N, C-alpha and C positions, 0 to 999 in steps of 0.2 A: 071792165076788167079791174079798174081801181076800186070799185064798189065791192067786188068779190074779195079782193085782197084785204080790204078793211074788215069785212065780216070774218074772214079767216083769222086775222090777227085778234079780233075781239073774242073769237071762240077760244083761241090759245090763251088769252088773258084770263078768261073765265075758268078754263081748265086749271090754270095755275092758282087761281083763287080757291077753287074747290079743293085742290091738293093741299093748299095751305091750311084750310079749315079741317080737313080730314086727318092730317098728320100733326095734330097738336100735341102729341106725346113726346116727340123727339125734336130737339132744338135743331139738329143738323138737317132734318127733312124740311123743317120750316124755313131755314135759311136758303136751302136749295130752291124751294118753290118761290121764295121772294126774289131770288136772283133770276129765275125764269121769267117772272112777271116783269122785272126791270128790263130784261133783254127784249121782251115783246114790246114794251113801251118804247125802247130805243128804236126798234124796227118801225114802229108806227110813226115816230117823230121823223126818222130818216125818210120814210116814204112821203110823208106830208111835205117836208122841206124840199125834196127833189121834185114833187109834183107841182109845187108853187114856184119853183125856180128861185128859191131863196138861198142865202149863204148857209154853209154847213158848220159855222162856228159854234152854234148852240149844241150841236151833236157832240162836239169835242168836250164842252163843259159838262154835258150830261154824262158822258163816259167817265170823266174824272170823278164826278160825284158818285157814280155807281161803283167804281173801284174803291173809293174811300168807304162806302157803305159796306161793301163786301169784306174789306179788311177789318173793319170794326166788328162786324158780326162774327168773323172767324176768331178774332182775338177774345171776344166774350165767350165763345164756345170753348176755346182752349183753357181759359181761366176757370170756367165752370167745371170742365172735365178734370182739371188738376185738383180743384178743391173738393168736389163731390164724388168723383170717380166715374160718373156717367152723365148722359145728357137727357135723362128722363125728367120731365117737369114734375112728376109725382114725388120725386125724392127731395125737392126743394121746399123749404119752409121759410117763413118770414123771420123766425127767431134765430136762424143760423147766420144772418148777415154778418 
């Protein structure tokens, strides 16, 4: 049963990676797929720690860093939308920094 759960989570992680690669035009879609991949990683870590009967302190640190990563991504998205008007990567140029 544990083996099947591991394969299911790996499949979910690969689907998130494929979604990340295919939605490279919009920054918001890329951030959403990255958050999905982080949540799958969190489920995998939680499953592993509970299977090995270890302490769950690492999962709390992992969640804190995931929230910080999400807030940083959203703040970058808001600043890009305010300066450029959209979240398309095609409208960004290096000279406009």
